[in-house]
N, C-alpha and C positions, 0 to 999 in steps of 0.2 A: 506493499499499500503506501503511495507517495504523500510527502507532506502534505499537499493539498488537500489531499482524498481524506487523511488523518484530522485535518483541522475541520474538514466539511462535516465529517462524522461527527466528531465533538461536539459541534456546532450545533447540529440536528439533535443529539442524545439529549442536551443539556435543554433541550427549548421545547423536548418530548412534553407532552402533560400525563403523558401514561407509559410505563418504563415496564417489561417483563422482567423479575427479580428472579434469580436462578440459586446465586451464594448464599450463603446462609449471613453473612453480615445483610444481604439486600432485604434478605427475609426478615431479619427483626427490624431493618429500619421501616419497611412499609409498613409493618405491623405496629411498630409508635406513629409513623408520620404519616398517616393515609392521606394527606392533602398534596403531600408532595410528589409520591413514590407511590400508587397503586398495583398492591400485590394483587397478580390474576387468580383470586379463589372465592368460592362461597363460602368460605370460614370465615368465621367474624376476628375482630382485631384481636381479643383476647386470647381464641384458640389459636391463631397464627402465632402468636407471640410465647405460648406454653408450647408449640411445638417446635420451634426454632430454637429456643433456653433448653429444650430436652434434648436435641440434636447436639448443639454446644455441650451438655455436661455428660455427654456419652459419647463424647470423639475417643478416636484409639487412643490406648496408654501414652506409647510414645508419639501422640502425634498433637497433643497439650502443649499449645505453642506459646509461651510467652514471650513477650516482647517487654525489654528492661528500656530503662531512658535511652541506653546506648548500646546495649548487648543483648543479638538474639540467642536464645538456650530454648531445648526442649525440657521440658519436667513433667513429672507426673505422680501422684503420691503414690498410687499403685504398682508403677513402673519402678520407684525408687525403693519401697520396701522389699519387692522383689531380688531388687540388684542387692540390696545391703543382705536379706538372706545367703545370697549367690558368693557374696564377696567376702564372708567372715571368713571361712577358711583362708582363704588366699592373704587376706590382711595380716593376719596372726604368721603366717609365714612369712611375708614380706616382710613384716617387721623384725622378724628371727633374725631373717639375713642381712636387713639394713643394720640392726643395731648391736648384732651379737658376730655373726659370720663375717661380715666384709670388713668390719673396725680389725675382727680377730686375723684374721687372714694378713692385712696391710700389717698388721702388729707385728706377726711373725716374720714377714717378708724386711720390716725394719731392722728387727733385733737380731733375725738369725743370719740374713744373708747380705748385709749391710758392707759395705767397707772390704776388710780385712777378714772379716766372720766366718770366712766360707772354711767347710774342712775338704781338703784335697780329697778331690776323686770322688764326691757326693755327684750322685744321678743328675740332679738339677744342674749343678754345673757342669759338669759334662756338657749336657744338652745345651745349657742357655747361658754358660758363663757368667762372665759379669752381669749380663741384661736378665736377670732375675724378673724383672718389672713385667717381662712380656707373659711367663708364666703367671704371676699374681694378675696381670689383667684379665688373663683368659679365666682365671676360676672367677673373678667378678662377674664378666660376661655370663659365664654358667647361673649363677647365683640370680642374676638379672632375669633371665630367660626362664626360670624355673618356676614364679609365680604367675608369670605372662601366662606359660603354656598349662597351667591351672583353669583357665578360662574354659579350655576346652574339654573339662571332664566331662563325658558322657554326649558327647559329640564330635565331631572330625573337624579338624582345624579350616577356613575357608583362605584362600590364595588371597582373596581380596584384601580379607583383615590382615594379612603381613604386609600386602602392599602400601597399604595407609600409612601404615606406621613406620615402614621402611622409607618412602616418600617424604614422611615428616623429619625423620632422621638425616635424611640426605637434603634435606631443606634447611636444615641448621650447620649441618658440614658446609654446604655452601656458602649459608650466611657470614662462617666465622672465615670462610676463606675470602671473602667476597671484601670482610674489611680486616685483612690482613696488615694494612700499611697504617690503621688506627689503634695503637694498642688501648686493648680494655675496653673497646667499643664495639661489641658484640651482639647479633641478636640471638645467640644460642639458647640462653637460660627464657627468653620471652615465648622461644617455638615450645621447649620444654614444657612451661608451665601452662600452656595449651595445651598440649598434646595430652599432659595430664588431666586437665579439666576435660577436654572431649571426650577421653576413652578410658578415664579410669587411672587410678594409683600407678599398677600394676605397668601399664601402657607405659606412661609416664616415667617412670623406673628403667625401663628398658629403651626406650628413646632416647632418654638422658645419659645412659652408660655408655649406648654404642656410638653415640655422636661423638661424645670425647677418644675414645678408640681410634674409631674410622678417622676423623679429621686428624687425629694426632700424627696419621702415615703423612699429612701434610705439612704439621708444623715441626713434628720429632716428636717418637716416642723417648720416652725416660722413666725415670723411677716417679715422677709427678702422674703419670697418667692413670694408676690406680686410684689415688686420691682424687680426680679430677672425676672419675667414675664415680666414685662413691658420691662426692658431693651434688652432681647433676643430677643422677640417680635417684639421689635422697628428695632434694628440691622436686623433681616430677611425682616422687611416689606423695610426698607429701602436699603439694597441689589438688592431685587427685584424691587426697581422702578427707581433705579440709572441704572440699568442694561437694564431695558424695554428702557429708557430715551438715552441709548449709551453711559452715563458717564461712565461705571464702566463697559468695554471689560473684557471678560473671558480669558484672559493671565494669565499664573502662576504670573509673576511678580507683576502686576498689582494688583491680587488678594490677594497677602500674603503682598503687602504694607497697601491695604486698610483694612485687618484683623488687620494688627497691630493699624492702627491708631483708627478704631472703638472699638478695644477691650481697649485700652487705654483711648480713649476720651470718648465714649460712655457709656460703660459698667462700668468702673471703674468712670466715670462721675457722673452715677447715683447711684453706689452704694456704693459711698463715702458715699455721701449726706445721703443715706438710713441707713448707720451705726450709724449715729450722731443721728438719729432722734429715733433710736432704743435704743440708749447708754440716752442721757440726755434729759432731757425736756425744754431746752431755748434753742431757735436757737440763735447763735452769729456768726459773721463772722470769728472772731478769731478762733474760736470751729473747722467752717467750713474747715479752710484754713490747720488746724492740722491734720484734716481728710483727707485730699488730700493729706498732705505731707508725713504721715505716710503710707497711702494707696499705694503712687505710686512705688515702690518697688515691690509690691505686682501685681498689674497692668501690670508693665514691662514684667515681669516674664509670665503673661499669655498673653499677646500681643505678646511677643517673640514664647511662644507654640502654638499661633494661625497661625503666620507666617508659623511655622514649618509644620503643619498641612496641610494647604493650599497647602503649596509647595509640600509635599509629596502625598497628596491626592485630590487637584481638579482636575486634569485630568482624573485617572481612575474614579471617581465618577463621574464628569459631560460625560465623555462619555457614560457612563453606562444608566444612565438616562435620555441621550438625545434618545438612541437606545429604550428604553423604552417607552419615549413620540411618539415617530413616529410610533413603531409596534402597539401601544394600542390606539392612535391619544389620549390621557391623557390631560386634563386640556388647 
């Protein structure tokens, strides 16, 4: 339809005295305001209102679309209740892996395999040499996959579910590479937060861990990789759980403030001690304090960049991911 045809059609539409309404919104409008829009029906206005409101109330569990002031998401009491029951077991496993197994694995790597603490002839030293962080990163990657694949208990995983998460991880890697020339200004945490909100804590955990492992093939692998995987995976998991519990509404300003805080306190709070363990051999509280003070400006810039990227990208990404979820019935 040409531009002139559209203009002519709209003029006729708005000048028309009678309009046949097919949509639910038109039905409610027609029932309330019969002077402006007359819905063609033999029923009375009260009956039309009851029928339209009944349709609205009985809409599908995953189709109850709620528009916040600035961010689109799908919500449903029945849907959330069911998902909470399904996620309880996975959530416990995820918390155990995140809070116990991953820190324990990193601690063993730091204490047992750091510097000259190797025992000559050990199998890991023979395979990895001084690059034991590859092994630790692999173990953390397996930890991240376990709770996610628990989603598929009782049903077969679908390729499209994997593809969406792989796309989010690829997008985060590409975003990190695109801003390589600007230190600490990266969209990675923003994308991980959005992934956790859209697909759940386990998916956010996996996207965060995969992103740091894969992107470090461009930026350089090192003993920092397991720490980055842990910090980013934790942020993704925390975002998904807080959103599921209703503590993190998908509003733009709320997400931006949350992104700023977790970047500064969680990611920075984990990576600053990591820098100390990677640079010195003796832990001291004064050394830790020095690391936090010296890292504060970098963490502040990183947090500000996360705020900006969420402000610009949260709404369009959440809208598109939600359409994909509803259309293909993902996760």
